[in-house]
VEXDO-666016 format. One record per residue (C-alpha): x, y, z; residue number from 1; chain. Coordinates in Angstrom, 2 decimals. Layout:
! residues N
        c1        c2        c3   num   cadena
         X         Y         Z   NUM        A
...
//
This chain:
! residues 513
        c1        c2        c3   num   cadena
   -117.61     63.12    -74.84     1        A
   -116.61     66.56    -75.23     2        A
   -113.93     68.91    -74.13     3        A
   -112.96     72.40    -73.87     4        A
   -111.50     74.36    -75.55     5        A
   -109.06     74.99    -72.99     6        A
   -108.65     71.03    -72.62     7        A
   -108.17     70.93    -76.32     8        A
   -105.01     73.39    -76.50     9        A
   -101.57     72.28    -76.72    10        A
    -99.31     72.46    -73.61    11        A
    -95.77     74.01    -72.84    12        A
    -92.70     71.82    -72.96    13        A
    -92.13     72.52    -69.39    14        A
    -95.73     70.95    -68.98    15        A
    -97.97     74.17    -68.00    16        A
   -101.02     75.74    -70.60    17        A
    -99.62     78.06    -72.86    18        A
   -101.49     81.45    -73.31    19        A
   -103.92     80.36    -76.38    20        A
   -105.37     78.19    -73.55    21        A
   -107.02     81.53    -71.91    22        A
   -108.85     83.07    -74.61    23        A
   -112.28     84.35    -73.88    24        A
   -115.14     82.89    -76.47    25        A
   -116.56     85.37    -78.57    26        A
   -120.54     84.52    -77.46    27        A
   -118.97     86.07    -73.78    28        A
   -117.80     88.77    -75.41    29        A
   -120.89     89.54    -77.37    30        A
   -123.16     88.80    -73.99    31        A
   -120.81     91.06    -72.35    32        A
   -121.37     94.03    -74.60    33        A
   -124.73     93.57    -75.11    34        A
   -125.05     93.98    -71.18    35        A
   -122.81     97.27    -71.39    36        A
   -124.92     98.96    -74.11    37        A
   -128.31     98.16    -72.43    38        A
   -126.61     99.81    -68.97    39        A
   -126.13    102.76    -71.33    40        A
   -129.41    102.76    -72.86    41        A
   -131.08    102.42    -70.35    42        A
   -128.73    105.13    -68.88    43        A
   -129.61    107.50    -71.55    44        A
   -133.17    106.81    -71.46    45        A
   -133.45    107.55    -67.68    46        A
   -131.77    110.79    -68.31    47        A
   -134.16    111.71    -71.20    48        A
   -137.08    110.80    -69.04    49        A
   -135.78    112.62    -66.38    50        A
   -134.95    115.46    -68.73    51        A
   -138.58    115.58    -70.92    52        A
   -140.01    115.86    -66.93    53        A
   -138.13    118.40    -66.34    54        A
   -138.98    120.20    -69.31    55        A
   -142.14    119.86    -68.97    56        A
   -142.48    120.92    -65.37    57        A
   -140.39    123.81    -65.08    58        A
   -138.25    124.46    -67.76    59        A
   -140.43    124.97    -70.82    60        A
   -141.82    128.26    -68.33    61        A
   -138.47    130.11    -69.34    62        A
   -136.93    131.51    -71.50    63        A
   -132.77    131.26    -71.20    64        A
   -129.87    133.01    -73.46    65        A
   -126.52    134.43    -72.72    66        A
   -127.20    136.98    -75.14    67        A
   -127.49    139.64    -72.25    68        A
   -125.27    142.45    -71.16    69        A
   -125.32    144.50    -68.26    70        A
   -125.97    148.25    -69.29    71        A
   -126.62    151.30    -67.67    72        A
   -126.24    155.24    -67.80    73        A
   -123.35    156.74    -69.17    74        A
   -123.08    159.76    -68.22    75        A
   -120.78    161.90    -71.39    76        A
   -118.89    165.34    -69.36    77        A
   -118.16    167.46    -72.51    78        A
   -116.95    171.02    -73.00    79        A
   -119.65    173.51    -73.04    80        A
   -117.13    176.41    -73.54    81        A
   -113.96    176.78    -75.77    82        A
   -110.56    177.01    -73.91    83        A
   -107.54    175.56    -72.72    84        A
   -107.83    172.84    -69.75    85        A
   -105.43    174.23    -66.96    86        A
   -106.22    171.57    -64.42    87        A
   -107.90    168.38    -64.48    88        A
   -108.93    167.35    -60.82    89        A
   -110.69    163.76    -61.77    90        A
   -108.88    160.59    -62.43    91        A
   -110.45    157.34    -63.81    92        A
   -111.90    155.17    -61.71    93        A
   -112.42    157.82    -58.91    94        A
   -116.15    158.95    -57.84    95        A
   -116.98    162.24    -57.86    96        A
   -120.22    163.84    -56.12    97        A
   -122.73    166.40    -58.17    98        A
   -121.36    169.19    -58.40    99        A
   -118.00    168.47    -58.07   100        A
   -115.36    170.66    -60.04   101        A
   -113.78    168.16    -62.82   102        A
   -112.07    170.52    -65.42   103        A
   -110.61    173.95    -65.79   104        A
   -110.47    176.25    -68.48   105        A
   -108.56    179.10    -69.04   106        A
   -110.77    182.03    -68.21   107        A
   -108.92    185.34    -69.66   108        A
   -110.56    185.76    -72.82   109        A
   -113.90    184.76    -71.48   110        A
   -113.46    187.26    -68.64   111        A
   -112.69    190.25    -70.99   112        A
   -115.91    189.44    -73.12   113        A
   -117.80    189.78    -69.95   114        A
   -116.26    192.88    -69.30   115        A
   -117.46    194.51    -72.62   116        A
   -120.49    192.83    -72.72   117        A
   -121.21    194.80    -69.33   118        A
   -120.33    197.48    -70.78   119        A
   -122.41    197.68    -74.03   120        A
   -125.32    197.14    -71.69   121        A
   -124.41    200.55    -69.68   122        A
   -123.76    202.45    -73.07   123        A
   -127.18    201.04    -74.45   124        A
   -128.98    202.07    -70.93   125        A
   -127.53    205.38    -71.03   126        A
   -128.51    205.70    -74.78   127        A
   -131.61    204.83    -74.58   128        A
   -132.02    206.94    -71.57   129        A
   -130.84    209.84    -73.03   130        A
   -133.63    209.19    -76.07   131        A
   -136.52    209.35    -73.28   132        A
   -134.85    212.66    -72.04   133        A
   -134.40    214.05    -75.60   134        A
   -138.38    213.46    -75.86   135        A
   -139.11    215.47    -72.88   136        A
   -137.19    217.92    -74.37   137        A
   -138.76    218.46    -77.38   138        A
   -142.39    217.96    -75.55   139        A
   -141.43    221.14    -73.24   140        A
   -139.87    223.12    -77.04   141        A
   -143.65    222.25    -78.49   142        A
   -145.03    223.44    -75.35   143        A
   -143.00    226.59    -76.11   144        A
   -143.43    227.31    -79.49   145        A
   -147.51    226.48    -79.31   146        A
   -147.58    229.08    -76.29   147        A
   -145.90    231.78    -78.62   148        A
   -148.07    231.21    -81.69   149        A
   -151.14    231.17    -79.83   150        A
   -149.98    234.71    -78.42   151        A
   -149.09    235.30    -81.94   152        A
   -152.81    234.14    -83.03   153        A
   -154.27    236.64    -80.08   154        A
   -152.68    239.15    -81.43   155        A
   -154.24    238.53    -84.86   156        A
   -157.39    238.76    -83.61   157        A
   -156.89    241.75    -82.13   158        A
   -155.35    243.52    -84.42   159        A
   -158.34    242.27    -87.20   160        A
   -160.44    243.76    -84.74   161        A
   -158.31    247.27    -84.63   162        A
   -157.79    247.32    -88.12   163        A
   -160.90    249.04    -89.89   164        A
   -160.28    251.81    -87.52   165        A
   -157.02    252.48    -88.86   166        A
   -155.69    252.15    -84.89   167        A
   -153.19    249.34    -86.50   168        A
   -151.46    249.19    -89.63   169        A
   -151.22    247.24    -93.27   170        A
   -147.82    246.41    -92.46   171        A
   -148.17    244.77    -88.55   172        A
   -151.07    242.72    -89.80   173        A
   -148.71    241.63    -92.35   174        A
   -145.88    241.12    -90.16   175        A
   -148.18    239.25    -87.73   176        A
   -149.69    237.18    -89.96   177        A
   -145.73    236.04    -91.38   178        A
   -144.48    235.68    -87.94   179        A
   -147.70    232.99    -87.46   180        A
   -146.72    230.81    -90.71   181        A
   -142.97    230.69    -89.19   182        A
   -144.49    229.46    -86.03   183        A
   -146.89    227.06    -87.21   184        A
   -143.87    225.78    -89.19   185        A
   -141.56    225.39    -86.27   186        A
   -144.35    223.72    -84.52   187        A
   -144.65    220.78    -87.05   188        A
   -140.82    220.63    -87.69   189        A
   -141.08    220.14    -83.25   190        A
   -144.13    217.77    -83.74   191        A
   -141.87    215.78    -86.70   192        A
   -138.83    215.19    -84.01   193        A
   -141.23    213.92    -81.23   194        A
   -142.52    211.45    -83.61   195        A
   -139.55    210.46    -84.43   196        A
   -138.59    209.64    -81.20   197        A
   -141.78    208.31    -80.70   198        A
   -141.15    205.61    -83.15   199        A
   -137.53    204.67    -81.62   200        A
   -139.16    204.60    -77.72   201        A
   -142.84    204.12    -78.38   202        A
   -144.43    201.28    -76.47   203        A
   -141.44    200.01    -74.36   204        A
   -139.62    201.66    -71.56   205        A
   -135.75    202.18    -70.91   206        A
   -135.14    198.26    -69.36   207        A
   -137.46    196.92    -71.95   208        A
   -136.26    198.45    -74.89   209        A
   -135.22    196.02    -77.97   210        A
   -131.40    197.35    -77.94   211        A
   -131.07    197.24    -74.48   212        A
   -132.67    194.27    -73.95   213        A
   -130.15    192.14    -76.82   214        A
   -127.08    193.98    -74.74   215        A
   -128.66    192.03    -71.82   216        A
   -128.69    189.01    -73.40   217        A
   -125.43    189.53    -74.72   218        A
   -124.21    189.97    -71.38   219        A
   -126.17    186.92    -70.42   220        A
   -124.64    185.04    -72.62   221        A
   -120.87    186.14    -71.98   222        A
   -121.61    185.33    -68.25   223        A
   -122.85    181.77    -69.16   224        A
   -119.35    181.52    -71.18   225        A
   -117.34    182.51    -68.28   226        A
   -119.14    180.71    -65.98   227        A
   -118.72    177.22    -67.66   228        A
   -115.17    177.93    -67.87   229        A
   -115.33    175.74    -64.96   230        A
   -116.66    171.63    -65.78   231        A
   -118.48    170.37    -63.43   232        A
   -119.52    166.64    -62.14   233        A
   -123.52    166.15    -63.70   234        A
   -124.39    163.48    -61.59   235        A
   -122.76    161.33    -58.82   236        A
   -120.70    158.23    -60.26   237        A
   -117.27    156.87    -60.95   238        A
   -114.90    158.17    -63.75   239        A
   -113.95    156.75    -67.11   240        A
   -112.69    157.16    -69.70   241        A
   -110.79    160.35    -69.05   242        A
   -109.71    162.50    -72.30   243        A
   -109.08    165.76    -70.96   244        A
   -105.13    166.36    -70.97   245        A
   -103.92    169.50    -69.60   246        A
   -102.60    171.82    -72.68   247        A
   -105.63    170.88    -74.48   248        A
   -107.92    173.37    -76.66   249        A
   -111.46    172.39    -76.51   250        A
   -114.04    173.72    -78.15   251        A
   -118.19    172.97    -77.27   252        A
   -119.31    169.04    -77.64   253        A
   -116.18    167.73    -76.55   254        A
   -116.12    164.59    -75.09   255        A
   -113.52    165.49    -71.79   256        A
   -114.31    161.72    -69.86   257        A
   -117.91    160.00    -68.70   258        A
   -119.32    159.16    -65.52   259        A
   -121.34    156.04    -64.82   260        A
   -123.16    155.51    -61.84   261        A
   -123.38    152.15    -60.78   262        A
   -126.47    152.01    -58.29   263        A
   -128.46    152.09    -61.11   264        A
   -127.98    149.40    -64.02   265        A
   -130.15    146.66    -65.96   266        A
   -129.73    143.82    -68.23   267        A
   -130.27    143.85    -71.83   268        A
   -131.35    140.20    -73.07   269        A
   -131.30    140.34    -76.96   270        A
   -134.00    137.45    -77.24   271        A
   -134.39    135.58    -80.89   272        A
   -137.89    136.54    -82.73   273        A
   -139.40    133.17    -81.80   274        A
   -139.03    133.50    -78.32   275        A
   -141.00    136.41    -76.98   276        A
   -144.35    135.97    -78.62   277        A
   -145.29    135.29    -73.82   278        A
   -142.84    138.20    -72.83   279        A
   -144.47    140.58    -70.86   280        A
   -143.35    143.30    -68.48   281        A
   -143.47    142.89    -65.42   282        A
   -142.22    139.39    -65.53   283        A
   -139.89    137.70    -62.91   284        A
   -136.21    137.12    -64.31   285        A
   -133.40    135.46    -63.19   286        A
   -129.42    136.69    -63.82   287        A
   -126.39    135.16    -63.74   288        A
   -123.81    137.59    -63.98   289        A
   -120.45    135.79    -65.24   290        A
   -118.40    137.73    -62.54   291        A
   -119.79    135.63    -59.63   292        A
   -121.41    132.90    -61.64   293        A
   -123.46    130.64    -60.50   294        A
   -123.28    131.55    -56.72   295        A
   -124.98    134.60    -56.80   296        A
   -128.24    135.59    -58.96   297        A
   -129.90    138.50    -59.46   298        A
   -133.78    138.72    -59.36   299        A
   -134.89    141.19    -61.93   300        A
   -138.01    142.47    -63.34   301        A
   -138.84    142.88    -67.14   302        A
   -139.42    146.16    -67.36   303        A
   -140.08    146.92    -71.48   304        A
   -139.27    145.51    -74.95   305        A
   -137.34    147.71    -77.18   306        A
   -140.00    148.69    -80.34   307        A
   -137.75    147.67    -82.72   308        A
   -134.52    144.43    -83.67   309        A
   -131.23    145.86    -83.51   310        A
   -130.86    145.80    -87.37   311        A
   -133.46    148.68    -87.51   312        A
   -131.56    150.62    -85.55   313        A
   -128.11    149.94    -87.17   314        A
   -126.07    152.65    -88.89   315        A
   -126.27    150.79    -92.18   316        A
   -129.67    148.61    -92.18   317        A
   -130.24    145.21    -94.26   318        A
   -131.98    146.41    -97.86   319        A
   -133.66    143.13    -98.75   320        A
   -135.44    144.88   -101.73   321        A
   -132.29    144.43   -103.27   322        A
   -132.86    140.70   -103.56   323        A
   -129.66    139.38   -102.65   324        A
   -131.68    138.18    -98.92   325        A
   -130.72    135.53    -96.38   326        A
   -132.87    134.67    -93.54   327        A
   -131.73    135.75    -90.46   328        A
   -133.60    135.22    -86.88   329        A
   -133.64    138.92    -85.47   330        A
   -133.50    139.64    -82.25   331        A
   -134.78    141.99    -80.18   332        A
   -133.08    143.82    -76.94   333        A
   -135.52    143.07    -73.68   334        A
   -134.89    145.77    -70.80   335        A
   -134.89    143.89    -67.14   336        A
   -133.86    146.16    -64.18   337        A
   -132.05    144.87    -61.24   338        A
   -132.64    145.70    -57.59   339        A
   -130.66    148.46    -56.05   340        A
   -129.98    146.38    -52.84   341        A
   -128.41    143.57    -54.61   342        A
   -126.12    146.17    -57.09   343        A
   -124.98    147.40    -53.63   344        A
   -124.15    144.14    -52.09   345        A
   -122.46    142.58    -55.26   346        A
   -121.07    145.50    -57.63   347        A
   -120.75    144.87    -61.09   348        A
   -120.20    146.77    -63.98   349        A
   -121.48    147.75    -67.51   350        A
   -120.64    145.75    -69.86   351        A
   -120.34    142.16    -68.40   352        A
   -121.68    139.08    -69.81   353        A
   -124.72    137.32    -68.16   354        A
   -126.85    134.33    -68.46   355        A
   -130.53    135.66    -68.10   356        A
   -134.00    133.06    -67.89   357        A
   -137.26    134.70    -67.67   358        A
   -140.36    133.21    -66.42   359        A
   -143.23    133.44    -68.77   360        A
   -145.60    131.51    -66.79   361        A
   -146.62    134.60    -64.85   362        A
   -148.70    136.80    -67.02   363        A
   -147.17    140.31    -66.52   364        A
   -148.55    143.31    -67.80   365        A
   -149.68    144.21    -71.62   366        A
   -147.30    144.10    -74.36   367        A
   -147.90    147.79    -74.76   368        A
   -146.73    149.09    -71.64   369        A
   -143.46    150.09    -69.96   370        A
   -142.00    149.66    -66.36   371        A
   -138.94    151.95    -66.99   372        A
   -139.44    155.54    -65.46   373        A
   -136.41    158.30    -65.32   374        A
   -136.76    158.81    -62.30   375        A
   -133.34    158.18    -60.67   376        A
   -130.66    160.90    -60.01   377        A
   -128.58    160.87    -63.58   378        A
   -131.92    161.78    -65.42   379        A
   -131.73    165.29    -64.00   380        A
   -128.79    167.97    -63.21   381        A
   -129.17    171.18    -61.39   382        A
   -125.59    172.12    -61.52   383        A
   -126.42    174.90    -64.12   384        A
   -129.50    175.69    -62.69   385        A
   -127.42    179.25    -61.07   386        A
   -126.10    180.10    -63.81   387        A
   -129.12    182.52    -65.46   388        A
   -130.47    183.75    -62.31   389        A
   -126.96    185.10    -61.26   390        A
   -126.22    186.13    -64.69   391        A
   -129.59    188.06    -64.56   392        A
   -129.09    189.45    -61.26   393        A
   -125.51    190.88    -62.89   394        A
   -127.36    192.60    -65.85   395        A
   -130.16    193.71    -63.73   396        A
   -127.03    195.63    -61.55   397        A
   -125.67    196.97    -64.55   398        A
   -128.64    198.75    -65.54   399        A
   -129.84    199.80    -62.08   400        A
   -126.48    201.64    -62.18   401        A
   -126.40    203.14    -65.34   402        A
   -129.93    204.74    -64.91   403        A
   -129.69    206.29    -61.53   404        A
   -128.52    209.34    -63.43   405        A
   -132.35    210.64    -64.65   406        A
   -133.87    210.28    -61.24   407        A
   -134.61    213.84    -61.82   408        A
   -136.36    213.78    -64.75   409        A
   -138.30    211.14    -63.49   410        A
   -139.29    213.13    -60.64   411        A
   -140.45    216.03    -63.24   412        A
   -142.47    213.76    -65.42   413        A
   -144.36    212.04    -62.87   414        A
   -145.33    215.04    -61.13   415        A
   -146.53    216.23    -64.27   416        A
   -148.14    213.10    -65.28   417        A
   -149.92    213.68    -61.53   418        A
   -151.47    216.99    -62.55   419        A
   -152.06    216.97    -66.12   420        A
   -154.06    213.44    -66.18   421        A
   -156.36    213.03    -62.97   422        A
   -157.91    209.85    -62.80   423        A
   -155.89    207.73    -65.06   424        A
   -153.18    208.54    -63.00   425        A
   -150.71    205.26    -62.72   426        A
   -148.52    204.06    -59.93   427        A
   -144.88    205.51    -59.75   428        A
   -141.75    204.90    -57.81   429        A
   -141.73    206.48    -54.27   430        A
   -138.42    208.31    -54.50   431        A
   -139.90    209.88    -57.84   432        A
   -142.60    211.22    -55.99   433        A
   -140.25    212.63    -53.06   434        A
   -137.85    213.91    -55.32   435        A
   -141.13    215.58    -56.91   436        A
   -142.05    217.19    -53.99   437        A
   -138.60    218.18    -52.63   438        A
   -137.06    219.43    -55.95   439        A
   -139.80    220.67    -58.11   440        A
   -140.23    224.59    -58.36   441        A
   -143.22    226.31    -58.65   442        A
   -142.53    227.94    -61.57   443        A
   -144.00    224.85    -63.64   444        A
   -147.60    226.24    -62.41   445        A
   -147.86    228.45    -65.32   446        A
   -146.90    225.11    -67.60   447        A
   -149.97    223.03    -66.12   448        A
   -152.53    225.67    -67.38   449        A
   -151.16    225.35    -71.24   450        A
   -150.97    221.27    -71.07   451        A
   -154.87    221.25    -72.14   452        A
   -153.75    222.79    -75.33   453        A
   -150.87    220.78    -76.52   454        A
   -150.78    218.72    -80.28   455        A
   -151.69    215.16    -78.53   456        A
   -149.06    213.01    -79.29   457        A
   -148.26    209.65    -78.47   458        A
   -145.78    209.00    -75.45   459        A
   -144.33    205.47    -74.76   460        A
   -145.19    204.02    -71.18   461        A
   -141.61    204.73    -69.40   462        A
   -139.72    202.92    -67.04   463        A
   -139.60    203.06    -62.92   464        A
   -136.02    205.18    -63.81   465        A
   -138.10    207.56    -66.02   466        A
   -141.46    208.20    -65.06   467        A
   -144.71    206.53    -66.40   468        A
   -147.14    207.62    -69.09   469        A
   -150.92    208.30    -69.25   470        A
   -151.38    209.61    -72.57   471        A
   -152.96    207.16    -74.80   472        A
   -151.95    206.49    -78.43   473        A
   -153.34    208.98    -80.90   474        A
   -152.51    210.35    -84.64   475        A
   -150.19    212.69    -84.52   476        A
   -150.11    214.35    -87.89   477        A
   -152.96    214.12    -90.51   478        A
   -156.21    215.02    -90.89   479        A
   -158.21    214.28    -87.17   480        A
   -155.08    214.34    -85.29   481        A
   -155.41    217.67    -83.94   482        A
   -152.47    218.96    -84.48   483        A
   -149.96    220.80    -87.36   484        A
   -148.86    218.82    -89.71   485        A
   -147.86    218.20    -93.29   486        A
   -150.79    216.54    -93.92   487        A
   -153.13    218.31    -91.29   488        A
   -154.37    220.98    -93.58   489        A
   -154.56    224.60    -92.37   490        A
   -155.49    225.24    -88.95   491        A
   -158.62    226.75    -87.44   492        A
   -156.81    229.79    -86.15   493        A
   -154.85    229.75    -89.80   494        A
   -158.04    229.44    -91.40   495        A
   -160.01    231.93    -89.89   496        A
   -156.69    234.68    -89.90   497        A
   -156.99    234.02    -93.63   498        A
   -160.80    234.51    -94.51   499        A
   -160.57    238.15    -92.25   500        A
   -157.39    239.12    -93.80   501        A
   -158.99    238.67    -96.82   502        A
   -162.03    240.99    -95.62   503        A
   -159.41    243.46    -94.46   504        A
   -158.08    243.52    -97.78   505        A
   -161.21    244.27    -99.41   506        A
   -162.09    246.57    -97.40   507        A
   -159.29    248.62    -96.82   508        A
   -158.02    248.26   -100.72   509        A
   -154.89    246.36    -99.74   510        A
   -153.39    244.45   -102.50   511        A
   -155.38    246.73   -105.53   512        A
   -153.42    247.94   -107.69   513        A
//
């Protein structure tokens, strides 16, 4: 007859069973433990199978990473001119529109430099205009001396014809010959002076002369320096990292603050190189920003893959050829665009952490392509567009004001060109023609008669204020020039005079001892 463990256990003195009578049998404990382990194993198995099914049907087509951050265009606002900050008009977190005045610099020195440049340009214009006037004066002097030379040569011709009959003395012949020599030297001297001026102003106009052009661009540079004493917002956005303080002296390139446009942001997901095989531009991506957690999911699009890992663009890239090599799985940044409407409904900031998933079941586009385009407002600014036209207008006004003194000279030269060149006339300014008709004296008709006998010389084109040229470029000295010069040899009249003089001397006995 068997008994249980509880029956065989001793009893307490009061007749109640002892605590030892309630002990569980070891076999019951093992059975209970096995049942629990079986339940846990079944739960693990079910979870594993469920995960495998989920991975096979869904998760294996997505690439996820938490190494992804929001980024955008951080537009720096830097000084473009040197000066002392006198006023700061924008503060951090404040929104500014493109073109808003943000910082003022002290303008006194820039204003003084602008005045000096304006005066320098006016002085250069007047100096070059005077060279053109001097050239016309020399041309008239050359006409006068050429006419005197021709008169002396005509007298010599008459004297030589009259000399055999004894009507002209030998002294008159000798004096006329010496006068011709002196006049030829004066003509050569005047021609040389004319050529010297042609070398300075040839082939250009007053407004296009290199000296005037240099002074003009110095004025433009001074105006730009003056205009950029006022620093304006290049784009619209929120101000951040303000470093400018009143009283600071800044130099060109000094960073003063940053403008962040929050309507155009994207995610830079750093994926391992082993995950990039199937990532393509155009694939859809889901982005959960830590700011909103799982409550808000941004629906982005892969725009492109950065052409290099982070180590390739590091300041000190690793040098694996040294032998100290440790294999590290590199990460390549992938750019993911965020829709503008979602950004407006749920604002985010550059630098926030995200969990990004890319759907690689979509074929996307070629890995060589990119969907990123510089099409938003922060990729272009027009706040500096008016500076150069304004400076050009100022320079032109200065030149026009200082060229007003030569209207009479322009009228005379324009009128002479019209009378002397005929079919090769170039258009001239209306005011020059009007002044020519009103002011030119009829006495200049005699000057036109001798114009065709003038020695040819290069006359440069002229600006409208000084008339225009019509004479072509021809050598002014030397063989074949048709004019007198140190290398032109003896003129025809001089050679003829020498031969005839020698004949006269032999006939009359002049020079015999």
